[in-house]
C-alpha positions as CSV (number, residue, x, y, z in Angstrom):
1,M,339.0,198.8,74.6
2,Q,341.8,200.0,76.8
3,N,341.0,197.4,79.2
4,E,341.1,194.8,76.7
5,Q,344.4,196.1,75.4
6,C,345.8,196.0,78.9
7,N,344.5,192.3,79.4
8,L,346.1,191.3,76.2
9,D,349.4,192.8,77.0
10,F,349.3,191.2,80.5
11,L,348.5,187.7,79.0
12,A,350.9,188.1,76.2
13,T,353.9,189.3,78.2
14,N,353.4,186.6,80.9
15,K,353.4,183.9,78.2
16,I,356.4,185.3,76.7
17,A,358.2,185.6,79.8
18,Q,358.1,181.7,80.2
19,F,359.9,181.3,76.8
20,D,363.7,181.4,76.5
21,G,363.9,183.3,73.2
22,R,362.4,186.1,71.3
23,V,358.6,186.2,70.2
24,S,357.0,188.0,67.4
25,L,353.2,187.6,66.9
26,F,350.2,189.1,65.2
27,A,346.6,188.3,65.5
28,K,343.5,189.6,63.8
29,N,339.8,189.0,64.4
30,L,338.2,188.9,60.9
31,D,334.7,190.0,62.1
32,T,335.6,193.1,63.9
33,G,339.0,193.8,62.3
34,A,340.6,194.1,65.8
35,A,344.2,193.3,65.7
36,Y,347.0,192.7,68.2
37,G,350.7,192.3,67.7
38,I,354.1,192.3,69.3
39,G,357.0,192.6,66.8
40,E,354.6,191.9,64.0
41,D,356.9,193.4,61.4
42,T,359.9,191.6,62.4
43,R,361.4,189.2,59.7
44,V,361.5,185.6,61.0
45,T,362.0,182.0,59.7
46,T,358.8,180.4,58.8
47,A,359.7,176.9,59.2
48,S,356.7,174.8,58.0
49,T,354.3,177.7,57.9
50,I,355.6,178.5,54.5
51,K,353.7,175.6,53.3
52,T,350.5,177.6,53.3
53,A,352.1,179.9,50.6
54,I,353.2,176.9,48.7
55,M,349.7,175.6,48.6
56,V,348.5,179.0,47.3
57,G,351.2,178.9,44.6
58,A,349.9,175.5,43.6
59,H,346.4,176.9,43.3
60,A,347.8,179.7,41.3
61,E,349.5,177.5,38.8
62,V,346.6,175.3,38.5
63,A,344.2,178.4,37.9
64,A,346.8,179.7,35.2
65,G,346.7,176.4,33.4
66,R,350.4,175.7,34.0
67,A,349.8,172.8,36.2
68,Q,346.8,170.4,36.8
69,W,345.8,168.7,40.0
70,S,346.1,165.4,38.3
71,D,349.7,165.8,37.4
72,P,351.8,162.7,38.4
73,L,354.8,163.4,40.6
74,T,357.3,160.5,41.2
75,M,359.1,160.2,44.5
76,A,362.7,159.1,44.2
77,D,364.5,158.0,47.4
78,S,366.9,160.9,47.0
79,M,363.9,163.3,47.2
80,K,362.8,162.0,50.8
81,A,363.0,164.7,53.6
82,S,363.3,163.9,57.2
83,G,361.0,165.2,59.8
84,S,357.3,165.3,59.6
85,G,355.3,163.5,57.1
86,V,354.6,160.0,55.8
87,L,356.1,159.7,52.3
88,M,359.6,159.3,53.6
89,E,358.6,155.8,55.1
90,L,357.3,154.7,51.7
91,D,359.3,153.1,48.9
92,G,360.9,155.2,46.2
93,G,359.1,155.3,42.8
94,L,355.7,156.0,44.4
95,V,353.7,158.2,42.2
96,V,351.4,160.9,43.8
97,T,349.2,163.6,42.0
98,L,349.8,167.1,42.6
99,R,346.5,167.4,44.5
100,G,347.8,164.3,46.7
101,A,351.1,166.0,47.5
102,V,349.4,169.2,48.5
103,N,346.8,167.2,50.8
104,L,349.8,165.6,52.5
105,M,351.8,168.8,52.8
106,M,348.9,170.5,54.5
107,A,347.1,167.8,56.4
108,V,350.2,166.1,58.0
109,S,353.0,168.9,57.2
110,D,354.7,166.3,54.9
111,N,358.2,167.5,54.2
112,T,358.7,165.1,51.2
113,A,355.3,166.1,49.7
114,T,356.4,169.8,50.1
115,N,359.7,169.2,48.1
116,L,357.6,167.2,45.4
117,V,355.3,170.3,45.0
118,L,358.1,172.8,45.0
119,D,360.1,170.6,42.4
120,H,356.9,170.7,40.2
121,I,355.9,174.4,40.4
122,G,359.0,176.0,41.6
123,A,359.7,178.3,44.5
124,D,359.9,181.3,42.3
125,S,356.3,180.7,41.1
126,V,355.2,180.7,44.8
127,N,357.0,184.2,45.1
128,R,355.6,185.4,42.1
129,Q,352.0,184.6,43.4
130,L,352.8,186.3,46.7
131,D,354.0,189.4,44.8
132,S,350.7,189.5,42.9
133,M,348.9,189.6,46.2
134,G,351.1,192.3,47.6
135,I,352.8,190.1,50.2
136,A,356.4,190.6,49.3
137,E,357.3,190.0,53.0
138,V,356.7,186.2,52.6
139,R,359.3,184.3,50.6
140,S,359.7,180.7,49.8
141,L,363.4,180.2,49.8
142,R,364.3,176.5,49.1
143,R,363.2,172.8,49.6
144,V,363.3,171.1,53.0
145,G,366.8,169.9,53.4
146,G,368.3,172.1,50.7
147,G,368.1,172.4,46.9
148,G,365.7,174.1,44.6
149,E,366.6,177.5,45.8
150,S,364.5,180.5,44.7
151,A,366.1,183.7,43.4
152,A,365.0,185.2,46.8
153,F,367.3,182.6,48.6
154,H,370.3,184.3,47.1
155,A,369.5,187.8,48.3
156,P,371.9,188.6,51.2
157,E,369.0,189.8,53.5
158,N,367.5,186.3,53.3
159,A,370.6,184.5,54.5
160,G,370.0,182.1,57.4
161,F,366.2,181.9,57.1
162,G,366.1,178.3,56.2
163,I,363.0,177.3,53.9
164,G,361.2,180.6,54.2
165,V,361.0,184.1,55.6
166,A,357.9,186.2,56.6
167,T,356.7,188.7,59.2
168,P,353.8,187.6,61.4
169,R,351.6,190.5,59.9
170,A,352.2,189.4,56.5
171,M,351.5,185.8,57.2
172,V,348.2,186.7,58.7
173,R,347.4,188.8,55.5
174,L,348.2,185.6,53.5
175,L,345.9,183.4,55.6
176,E,343.2,186.2,55.5
177,M,343.1,186.4,51.8
178,S,343.0,182.7,51.6
179,H,340.1,182.6,54.0
180,R,338.2,185.4,51.9
181,G,338.9,183.5,48.5
182,E,341.2,186.4,47.5
183,A,344.5,184.4,47.2
184,V,343.8,182.6,43.9
185,G,341.8,183.5,40.8
186,P,338.0,183.4,40.7
187,A,337.7,179.9,39.2
188,E,339.9,178.4,41.9
189,S,338.1,180.4,44.6
190,A,334.6,179.2,43.1
191,A,335.9,175.5,43.2
192,R,336.9,175.8,46.7
193,N,333.7,177.3,47.9
194,H,331.8,174.6,45.9
195,A,333.8,171.8,47.5
196,R,333.0,173.4,51.0
197,A,329.3,173.6,50.3
198,E,329.2,170.1,48.7
199,R,330.8,168.5,51.6
200,R,328.1,170.2,54.1
201,E,325.6,168.2,52.1
202,L,327.1,165.0,52.4
203,P,325.9,162.3,54.9
204,P,328.1,162.1,57.9
205,E,329.6,158.8,57.1
206,Q,330.9,160.3,53.7
207,Q,332.3,163.6,55.1
208,D,335.5,162.0,56.4
209,R,336.2,160.3,53.0
210,R,335.7,163.7,51.3
211,E,338.1,165.4,53.7
212,A,341.3,164.8,51.8
213,E,339.5,165.7,48.4
214,C,338.5,169.1,49.9
215,Q,341.7,169.8,51.7
216,P,343.5,171.9,49.3
217,H,340.7,174.3,49.2
218,R,340.2,174.3,53.0
219,A,343.6,173.9,54.5
220,A,344.6,177.4,55.0
221,E,341.3,178.0,56.8
222,H,341.4,175.1,59.1
223,R,345.2,174.6,59.6
224,V,346.5,174.8,63.2
225,E,350.2,174.3,62.7
226,A,352.3,173.7,65.7
227,D,355.6,173.4,63.9
228,R,357.8,170.4,64.6
229,A,361.4,170.8,64.9
230,L,362.8,170.0,61.5
231,E,366.0,167.8,61.3
232,D,367.7,170.8,59.6
233,A,370.5,172.2,61.8
234,R,370.2,175.5,59.9
235,D,366.6,176.1,60.9
236,L,367.1,176.5,64.5
237,P,364.3,179.1,64.9
238,V,360.8,177.8,65.0
239,G,357.5,179.3,64.0
240,A,353.7,178.6,64.2
241,A,350.6,179.8,62.4
242,E,347.2,179.3,63.9
243,Q,343.6,180.0,62.4
244,V,340.4,179.6,64.3
245,D,337.1,179.5,62.4
246,D,333.9,178.8,64.1
247,L,330.2,179.6,64.1
248,D,330.5,182.5,66.7
249,R,333.7,184.2,65.7
250,R,336.7,184.2,63.3
251,A,340.1,184.9,64.5
252,I,343.3,184.5,62.7
253,G,347.0,184.7,64.1
254,A,350.5,184.0,63.4
255,A,353.2,183.9,65.9
256,C,357.1,183.3,65.4
257,A,359.7,182.8,67.9
258,A,363.6,182.3,67.5
259,R,366.3,181.3,69.6
260,G,369.7,182.8,69.1
261,E,370.8,186.0,67.7
262,P,368.5,188.0,65.6
263,H,368.8,187.8,61.8
């Protein structure tokens, strides 16, 4: 065990030495419970990794009956957000469902879809769900590009964190709870598990077609997010979250790095 720790320390410190900035990370093997971290309780900007929390918030709103996956969301030109995604390339007036917006937010990290979801459910609802899960360290602060600020956005300690703030350890906890079906109510967890089981029964030619339909239930488990640099000068730090899930092992991790002065 001590040798494994030394090997991890050696690999991590050598990788970090190649990066011109500060690095915080946390990783956990979900089978063994073994964990490794460097600055894992440091508060860092989330960049697009906050989209996982927003997805969980959408699930919670649907489970509570305050929203439906079929709710129509209309995209005005003024709502488009630059950076990653495809909706910004489409004409204003387009109507997508809440499910479709969550799919795009998670599958291609669509910033405009993220804003549509936040406008519909509210960043405060995301944070209330995180509170109910005991994850107060992760906060959704505002829309991509500005606006739609949550109450947490106005807290002095959250100034300068952009669209979200988290610690690597708390982000891993969020991903772990999502993986174990503990992030939302029993009905939503059952629907997610049913969708996964149903997809395994499909012929191969139909599986790709169902991918988008299943994505809201599976995105947190299969998401490997190498966050793109958003065209938002206030979000200079960058973050990344990664989850690996295969037949032999499960590992889940989050890493965040920031350039410039610490918050």
